[in-house]
Backbone bond lengths (Angstrom), bond angles and torsions (degrees), N, CA, C in turn:
res aa  C-N    CA-C-N  psi(-1)  N-CA   C-N-CA  omega(-1)  CA-C   N-CA-C  phi
1 S - - - 1.464 - - 1.530 109.61 -
2 K 1.298 114.89 152.20 1.464 121.75 -178.44 1.532 108.97 -71.87
3 S 1.325 116.21 130.10 1.461 118.93 178.79 1.522 109.36 -82.72
4 M 1.328 114.87 148.36 1.450 120.90 -178.34 1.516 110.03 -79.18
5 E 1.312 117.30 129.97 1.453 120.65 176.68 1.524 109.06 -81.44
6 I 1.310 115.53 126.75 1.470 120.91 179.72 1.528 108.19 -101.80
7 F 1.320 115.73 127.75 1.458 120.76 174.85 1.518 106.52 -100.98
8 D 1.313 116.22 113.93 1.457 120.19 -170.24 1.534 111.41 -112.71
9 L 1.312 116.05 116.94 1.473 123.25 175.63 1.534 111.09 -113.17
10 S 1.311 115.54 25.99 1.460 119.53 -178.34 1.527 110.97 -68.17
11 F 1.316 115.37 151.17 1.475 123.67 177.40 1.523 112.19 58.13
12 R 1.320 116.90 34.47 1.461 121.38 177.31 1.512 109.33 -110.22
13 S 1.307 115.68 156.12 1.462 119.73 176.06 1.537 109.07 -72.57
14 R 1.316 115.14 163.69 1.455 119.98 178.03 1.525 110.19 -57.74
15 K 1.337 116.52 -41.64 1.484 120.67 179.13 1.527 111.63 -60.14
16 E 1.337 115.65 -43.94 1.465 119.67 179.86 1.532 110.84 -64.95
17 V 1.335 116.87 -39.63 1.466 119.81 178.55 1.529 109.21 -64.53
18 E 1.312 117.66 -47.21 1.479 121.13 179.93 1.532 110.38 -59.01
19 A 1.344 117.11 -41.52 1.468 120.91 -177.48 1.528 111.08 -68.87
20 S 1.314 117.78 -22.32 1.469 121.35 -176.32 1.528 113.78 -96.02
21 L 1.318 118.09 -6.03 1.470 119.98 -174.73 1.530 112.28 -55.76
22 A 1.322 117.54 -37.65 1.465 120.17 -178.38 1.532 112.65 -63.69
23 L 1.324 117.29 -18.45 1.473 121.00 -179.72 1.532 112.48 -83.82
24 L 1.315 117.39 -1.95 1.463 121.10 -173.08 1.523 114.22 -80.62
25 R 1.312 117.82 -15.66 1.464 120.78 -176.65 1.522 110.45 -55.78
26 A 1.310 115.98 139.21 1.468 124.50 175.62 1.532 113.57 64.88
27 K 1.303 118.13 23.21 1.472 120.40 175.01 1.530 108.82 -95.46
28 E 1.341 116.03 138.25 1.463 120.89 178.98 1.516 111.59 -86.62
29 S 1.324 116.75 -27.79 1.451 120.32 -175.22 1.524 109.51 -138.20
30 I 1.318 116.91 124.82 1.458 122.26 -178.77 1.526 109.19 -124.80
31 H 1.335 115.82 129.90 1.459 122.44 177.49 1.525 107.12 -119.04
32 I 1.330 116.65 119.01 1.462 121.63 173.92 1.532 105.66 -128.75
33 C 1.313 115.89 79.74 1.460 122.16 -172.99 1.529 110.35 -108.87
34 A 1.330 115.59 143.71 1.472 121.48 177.14 1.531 110.98 51.23
35 S 1.343 115.99 49.41 1.470 120.04 -172.25 1.517 115.45 -128.88
36 A 1.300 118.98 22.88 1.469 121.32 -178.57 1.513 111.68 56.16
37 L 1.320 116.80 32.69 1.476 122.44 178.00 1.520 108.96 -71.19
38 T 1.321 116.68 133.49 1.461 121.74 177.39 1.520 109.56 -111.82
39 S 1.332 116.33 166.56 1.460 120.76 178.17 1.521 111.04 -60.35
40 G 1.346 116.48 -38.22 1.454 120.26 179.85 1.508 113.36 -63.25
41 L 1.322 115.98 -42.71 1.470 120.46 178.86 1.533 109.85 -67.91
42 L 1.320 116.63 -38.64 1.465 120.95 178.35 1.520 110.88 -63.94
43 E 1.338 116.48 -35.28 1.462 121.44 178.92 1.543 110.31 -58.87
44 N 1.321 116.40 -36.25 1.462 120.65 -179.55 1.528 112.88 -75.86
45 L 1.311 117.09 -18.47 1.444 121.41 -175.74 1.527 112.69 -53.82
46 T 1.333 117.43 -42.11 1.456 120.38 -174.01 1.528 112.60 -67.25
47 S 1.310 118.53 -17.27 1.449 118.78 176.86 1.531 111.60 -82.59
48 Y 1.334 117.68 -6.07 1.452 121.39 -178.83 1.522 113.96 -109.78
49 V 1.326 118.10 -26.60 1.456 119.37 -175.81 1.519 109.87 -90.68
50 D 1.347 115.41 158.92 1.446 120.80 171.19 1.526 106.47 -79.77
51 L 1.312 115.84 108.78 1.460 121.39 -169.53 1.525 113.22 -61.04
52 N 1.339 116.60 -27.73 1.461 119.10 -178.07 1.530 112.89 -89.12
53 V 1.321 117.84 -11.03 1.460 121.85 -175.15 1.515 112.08 -97.46
54 L 1.328 117.76 -36.41 1.461 120.86 -173.95 1.536 111.50 -64.47
55 R 1.339 115.65 122.81 1.468 121.87 -179.29 1.517 112.38 -111.47
56 T 1.345 117.59 -30.40 1.452 121.57 -173.75 1.514 109.67 -131.33
57 L 1.340 116.79 129.13 1.452 121.71 178.60 1.519 108.18 -133.30
58 F 1.335 116.08 111.03 1.455 121.27 177.62 1.527 109.14 -109.77
59 L 1.316 116.35 122.27 1.477 123.47 -178.28 1.520 110.38 -126.24
60 T 1.293 117.30 29.88 1.471 121.87 -173.06 1.530 113.15 -65.51
61 S 1.316 114.33 151.70 1.472 123.90 174.96 1.518 114.01 59.36
62 N 1.324 116.63 39.35 1.456 121.59 172.54 1.523 107.23 -104.83
63 A 1.317 115.33 96.15 1.458 121.90 -171.08 1.519 113.27 -66.14
64 Q 1.341 118.08 -16.24 1.463 120.32 178.85 1.543 112.49 -94.73
65 L 1.330 116.20 -1.52 1.467 119.32 -178.24 1.534 108.59 -85.44
66 Q 1.344 115.74 107.61 1.465 121.22 -175.13 1.514 114.43 -106.01
67 R 1.337 116.96 -17.42 1.464 120.11 178.07 1.507 109.67 -152.35
68 L 1.313 115.43 156.90 1.459 121.58 176.34 1.523 108.37 -97.12
69 P 1.330 118.96 122.08 1.457 120.39 -178.33 1.530 112.01 -72.53
70 E 1.316 116.66 145.17 1.462 122.06 -176.96 1.530 111.40 -63.55
71 S 1.327 118.25 -18.51 1.456 119.90 177.40 1.533 112.23 -59.62
72 L 1.333 118.34 -19.01 1.452 120.53 178.39 1.531 111.64 -66.25
73 T 1.321 118.80 -17.64 1.470 119.83 178.49 1.528 111.43 -65.47
74 K 1.318 117.56 -14.95 1.463 120.40 176.74 1.532 112.24 -72.44
75 L 1.331 116.70 -13.61 1.470 120.67 -179.22 1.525 108.60 -82.33
76 S 1.316 116.21 71.71 1.463 122.29 -168.27 1.530 114.78 -64.83
77 N 1.315 118.61 -21.15 1.467 120.76 -179.54 1.517 113.04 -108.17
78 L 1.337 117.01 15.09 1.458 120.46 -179.23 1.530 109.79 -63.67
79 R 1.340 116.19 126.34 1.463 121.80 -179.77 1.521 111.50 -103.55
80 I 1.357 117.31 -35.95 1.467 120.30 -174.91 1.520 108.87 -130.94
81 L 1.332 115.58 126.93 1.463 121.78 177.60 1.520 107.00 -122.34
82 G 1.333 115.67 118.25 1.465 121.01 179.34 1.507 110.63 -114.92
83 V 1.319 116.85 109.53 1.463 121.85 179.19 1.529 110.81 -131.58
84 G 1.308 116.06 39.60 1.468 120.47 177.96 1.526 109.78 -75.34
85 G 1.332 115.56 153.53 1.447 120.42 174.54 1.516 114.19 68.80
86 C 1.328 116.94 28.19 1.466 121.66 175.99 1.515 108.44 -106.63
87 Q 1.316 117.93 -159.22 1.464 121.71 178.74 1.527 110.77 -119.22
88 L 1.326 117.28 31.84 1.465 120.71 -177.47 1.516 109.82 -69.42
89 N 1.346 116.14 127.70 1.463 118.27 175.10 1.507 112.13 -104.54
90 A 1.344 116.77 -0.35 1.470 120.40 177.54 1.528 109.09 -154.80
91 L 1.318 114.50 143.83 1.457 121.57 168.39 1.534 103.51 -100.14
92 P 1.339 117.88 117.67 1.471 119.25 -171.81 1.528 113.61 -67.80
93 D 1.340 114.89 153.31 1.471 121.73 178.54 1.525 111.49 -57.91
94 W 1.326 117.08 -32.50 1.463 119.36 -176.05 1.518 112.98 -68.32
95 I 1.330 118.95 -4.51 1.461 121.26 178.92 1.532 110.65 -56.46
96 C 1.338 117.35 -26.62 1.471 121.56 -179.35 1.534 111.68 -66.31
97 R 1.330 117.58 -17.52 1.469 120.33 179.97 1.533 111.59 -78.35
98 L 1.334 116.50 -10.71 1.474 120.63 174.45 1.536 107.27 -89.79
99 E 1.318 115.34 72.78 1.461 122.37 -168.57 1.511 115.08 -66.18
100 Q 1.336 117.95 -17.93 1.464 120.96 -178.71 1.538 112.70 -89.60
101 L 1.334 116.80 -3.45 1.472 119.80 -176.24 1.531 111.75 -56.81
102 E 1.337 115.11 128.43 1.457 122.26 175.94 1.523 111.98 -110.30
103 E 1.344 116.05 -28.13 1.461 120.09 -178.41 1.523 109.34 -139.98
104 I 1.351 115.77 137.02 1.461 121.27 172.19 1.526 106.96 -130.27
105 H 1.320 115.19 120.88 1.469 121.44 179.76 1.531 108.11 -107.32
106 L 1.332 115.92 111.65 1.470 122.59 -174.99 1.526 112.45 -126.31
107 R 1.313 117.03 19.21 1.457 119.75 -175.64 1.533 111.23 -62.05
108 E 1.332 115.69 144.56 1.466 123.49 176.16 1.530 113.69 58.32
109 N 1.321 114.78 57.08 1.453 121.90 170.44 1.515 107.45 -120.42
110 L 1.315 116.81 -159.78 1.472 121.40 -178.69 1.535 110.09 -119.57
111 L 1.323 116.93 30.01 1.465 121.41 -175.46 1.520 111.12 -67.20
112 C 1.343 115.83 127.25 1.466 121.08 175.77 1.522 111.29 -97.11
113 E 1.325 116.25 -23.47 1.468 120.16 178.80 1.522 109.19 -153.18
114 L 1.320 114.27 164.15 1.466 121.38 174.04 1.523 108.09 -110.34
115 P 1.333 117.82 147.17 1.466 118.89 -177.32 1.530 112.43 -68.00
116 G 1.312 116.08 146.55 1.456 120.94 177.24 1.517 112.46 -62.62
117 T 1.319 116.68 -21.78 1.466 120.93 -177.31 1.532 112.18 -76.62
118 L 1.315 118.32 -8.98 1.461 121.76 -175.83 1.528 111.56 -58.99
119 G 1.317 116.86 -32.81 1.462 121.17 -176.78 1.503 115.81 -64.36
120 V 1.332 118.28 -15.84 1.464 120.15 -179.44 1.532 112.85 -84.97
121 L 1.312 118.00 -4.93 1.470 120.81 -179.68 1.532 108.60 -78.74
122 S 1.322 116.34 87.29 1.476 122.02 -170.05 1.519 113.80 -71.03
123 R 1.334 118.62 -15.10 1.466 120.97 179.33 1.539 112.38 -97.62
124 L 1.326 116.77 -6.73 1.461 121.33 -174.81 1.539 110.33 -68.50
125 H 1.327 116.83 116.12 1.473 119.22 178.04 1.528 112.85 -117.50
126 H 1.360 117.78 -9.45 1.449 120.02 179.48 1.529 108.93 -133.95
127 L 1.329 116.57 120.97 1.451 122.36 176.75 1.516 108.13 -133.35
128 D 1.331 116.22 115.63 1.456 121.31 179.34 1.524 109.47 -113.72
129 V 1.320 115.36 106.02 1.466 121.13 178.37 1.544 110.59 -121.00
130 R 1.315 115.39 28.31 1.465 119.04 179.49 1.522 110.69 -63.54
131 D 1.316 114.99 149.77 1.470 122.96 174.09 1.520 112.54 57.98
132 N 1.330 115.15 53.31 1.464 123.27 171.47 1.518 107.65 -119.80
133 K 1.308 117.01 -158.59 1.463 121.50 179.85 1.533 110.54 -119.43
134 L 1.329 116.41 30.31 1.473 120.91 -177.51 1.519 110.30 -66.42
135 T 1.324 115.94 135.19 1.464 120.87 174.95 1.528 111.30 -112.48
136 A 1.337 117.63 -16.57 1.462 121.45 -179.92 1.519 108.71 -154.13
137 L 1.315 115.64 160.43 1.466 121.99 174.23 1.519 108.57 -93.97
138 P 1.334 118.12 165.31 1.471 119.01 -178.54 1.523 111.23 -58.47
139 D 1.324 115.11 150.61 1.455 121.69 177.84 1.526 108.50 -77.08
140 P 1.353 117.79 119.92 1.458 119.32 -178.78 1.512 113.29 -60.73
141 C 1.349 118.76 -20.36 1.467 121.41 178.76 1.533 111.49 -65.46
142 D 1.331 117.64 -21.58 1.457 120.98 -179.23 1.525 112.34 -74.71
143 Q 1.326 117.40 -10.48 1.460 119.79 -169.27 1.504 114.87 -115.60
144 G 1.316 118.90 4.48 1.457 119.44 -177.32 1.516 110.21 81.60
145 P 1.354 116.47 -160.68 1.468 119.91 -175.49 1.523 112.40 -61.57
146 Q 1.320 115.09 142.07 1.468 120.63 179.23 1.523 108.89 -99.32
147 H 1.316 114.21 144.10 1.472 119.29 178.23 1.523 110.78 -120.51
148 G 1.330 116.96 18.21 1.456 120.94 -179.80 1.516 111.82 -71.58
149 T 1.310 117.05 166.56 1.447 121.34 176.72 1.521 108.87 -115.74
150 A 1.312 115.82 169.99 1.459 120.15 -179.11 1.525 110.36 -61.92
151 S 1.326 117.48 -29.98 1.461 119.63 -178.30 1.539 112.07 -95.16
152 G 1.314 116.86 -1.02 1.466 121.05 -177.79 1.509 112.11 -82.56
153 P 1.334 116.18 -167.25 1.455 120.63 179.46 1.516 112.24 -66.50
154 P 1.334 117.68 165.23 1.470 120.62 179.54 1.536 110.69 -59.67
155 P 1.335 116.90 150.44 1.477 120.32 176.15 1.534 109.42 -55.56
156 G 1.323 115.81 143.13 1.449 120.66 179.80 1.532 111.85 99.35
157 L 1.330 116.24 -15.40 1.463 120.16 176.64 1.533 108.56 -108.95
158 P 1.333 118.27 155.69 1.466 120.27 -177.76 1.525 112.05 -57.38
159 S 1.334 117.04 138.66 1.461 120.91 -179.70 1.533 111.56 -67.46
160 S 1.343 117.26 -16.46 1.462 121.47 179.76 1.529 113.13 -77.24
161 L 1.346 117.34 -12.11 1.466 121.42 -176.90 1.524 110.34 -62.82
162 E 1.330 115.87 134.51 1.450 120.00 176.15 1.524 108.12 -78.12
163 V 1.304 118.53 -75.24 1.467 120.83 176.28 1.526 107.26 -133.54
164 P 1.341 118.90 109.16 1.461 118.88 176.02 1.524 108.99 -69.81
165 L 1.318 116.13 135.69 1.461 122.40 -179.74 1.519 107.55 -93.97
166 L 1.329 117.18 105.42 1.472 122.28 -169.06 1.531 113.82 -118.98
167 S 1.321 120.25 -3.64 1.451 121.24 -173.51 1.528 111.99 -64.06
168 G 1.333 116.41 159.26 1.454 120.71 178.51 1.520 113.69 79.98
169 N 1.336 117.01 20.53 1.465 123.19 175.17 1.535 108.26 -119.58
170 Q 1.335 115.81 177.17 1.450 120.28 177.61 1.524 110.85 -109.67
171 L 1.329 115.80 49.62 1.470 120.41 -175.98 1.515 109.86 -67.50
172 T 1.327 114.29 129.76 1.449 119.77 178.06 1.524 111.68 -107.88
173 S 1.341 115.71 -14.28 1.475 118.59 179.85 1.504 109.99 -121.29
């Protein structure tokens, strides 16, 4: 099978990342980790990548990344989103528009809650939200009928989830 080419801009300065954006076209996997990436710079990313080709986006350990811009919804075939070790205080409701998502890595952020829309991601099988500030899981009433089982993930999370990684939070429910 064809191996996925990874375009890695990790450990680069903001200037180096900006200068390399034009090289992102037609890449399936992009890693921009520990690179002083900001929300504004990330917003520009979608104008450089081939929106139908990108499958994996890792943005871990970007201490200046405080929010995910809505322009990421254009990444219609994104399967894996890695944003652990950033400063995200919210996972936006529009995350549900990334219907192909199979994995979301959110470990070590500042998340206080997860969006109610998370439950509609029917392909999501890996969710890592360890070491955040979560006090509750999404309300299943926000998502319509539930199809989970007694042995499946907690209500409010997608029934496709294998094992949600939730430790290191202050979950009360």
